[in-house]
C-alpha positions as CSV (number, residue, x, y, z in Angstrom):
1,M,-77.3,332.7,109.9
2,S,-74.7,335.4,109.8
3,G,-75.7,339.0,110.3
4,C,-75.4,342.0,108.0
5,K,-71.8,343.3,107.7
6,V,-73.2,346.9,107.9
7,C,-75.3,346.6,111.1
8,G,-75.4,343.0,112.3
9,S,-79.0,342.5,111.1
10,T,-80.1,339.2,109.6
11,D,-82.4,341.0,107.1
12,K,-81.6,340.4,103.4
13,H,-80.4,343.5,101.5
14,G,-80.6,342.2,97.9
15,T,-77.6,341.7,95.7
16,G,-74.1,342.7,96.6
17,G,-72.8,343.5,100.0
18,P,-70.4,345.7,101.9
19,F,-67.4,344.2,100.2
20,S,-68.7,344.7,96.7
21,T,-67.1,347.1,94.3
22,G,-68.2,349.9,92.0
23,R,-71.9,350.3,91.2
24,E,-72.8,347.1,93.1
25,L,-71.5,348.6,96.3
26,V,-73.1,352.0,95.7
27,E,-76.5,350.3,95.1
28,F,-76.0,348.1,98.1
29,V,-75.3,351.0,100.5
30,Y,-78.0,353.2,98.9
31,N,-80.7,350.5,99.5
32,A,-79.4,349.1,102.8
33,H,-82.1,349.2,105.5
34,E,-84.7,350.8,103.3
35,G,-82.3,353.7,102.5
36,T,-81.6,354.7,106.1
37,V,-77.8,354.1,105.8
38,R,-77.2,356.3,102.7
39,D,-77.8,359.7,104.3
40,Q,-76.0,359.0,107.7
41,L,-73.1,361.3,108.4
42,I,-69.7,359.7,108.4
43,E,-68.0,360.0,111.8
44,G,-65.1,362.6,111.9
45,G,-66.6,364.7,109.1
46,G,-66.2,362.3,106.2
47,Y,-63.4,361.3,103.9
48,A,-61.4,363.7,101.7
49,T,-61.2,362.1,98.2
50,N,-61.1,362.8,94.5
51,C,-64.0,362.1,92.3
52,Q,-63.4,358.9,90.3
53,G,-65.3,360.4,87.4
54,C,-63.8,363.9,87.0
55,N,-61.0,363.9,89.6
56,A,-62.3,367.0,91.5
57,A,-61.5,367.0,95.2
58,F,-64.4,366.7,97.6
59,T,-65.4,365.3,101.0
60,L,-67.6,362.2,101.1
61,K,-69.7,363.3,104.1
62,T,-72.5,360.6,104.0
63,F,-72.3,356.9,103.1
64,V,-73.6,357.8,99.6
65,D,-72.6,361.2,98.4
66,T,-72.1,363.0,95.1
67,C,-69.3,365.0,93.6
68,P,-70.2,368.7,93.7
69,E,-68.5,369.2,90.2
70,C,-70.0,366.5,88.1
71,G,-72.6,364.7,90.3
72,G,-70.7,361.4,90.2
73,V,-72.2,359.1,92.9
74,H,-69.7,357.5,95.4
75,A,-70.3,355.3,98.4
76,I,-68.5,353.5,101.2
77,A,-70.0,350.8,103.4
78,P,-70.1,351.7,107.1
79,V,-68.0,348.6,107.9
80,H,-65.0,350.3,106.3
81,R,-63.0,352.7,108.4
82,S,-60.9,354.5,105.7
83,G,-61.5,356.4,102.6
84,E,-59.5,354.0,100.5
85,H,-62.7,351.8,100.2
86,I,-64.8,354.5,98.5
87,Q,-66.4,353.2,95.3
88,F,-67.8,355.0,92.3
89,A,-71.1,354.0,90.6
90,G,-70.0,355.1,87.1
91,K,-70.7,358.2,85.0
92,D,-74.2,357.1,84.0
93,F,-75.5,356.4,87.5
94,E,-78.1,358.7,89.0
95,I,-79.6,358.8,92.4
96,K,-83.4,358.5,92.3
97,K,-85.1,360.5,95.0
């Protein structure tokens, strides 16, 4: 059995995976390892990006983060090492705390 692409674990993480796109990737990272991945700081201070909902500039500092202007939820899987893989959950997606 192959391991999790995020951490090497053989645990199941539900649907999607680290190479999913859009909302599916955001939900995958948000839920991975019972939520422990989503709030981890990204090495190097994060990725400078533009919100895919409102186009405001911001820095994605954790693996799941929100745009400070519109609240748009973005994520990147830890397996990726560049900001070009940031995915957007869509304008109607909300983080449930």
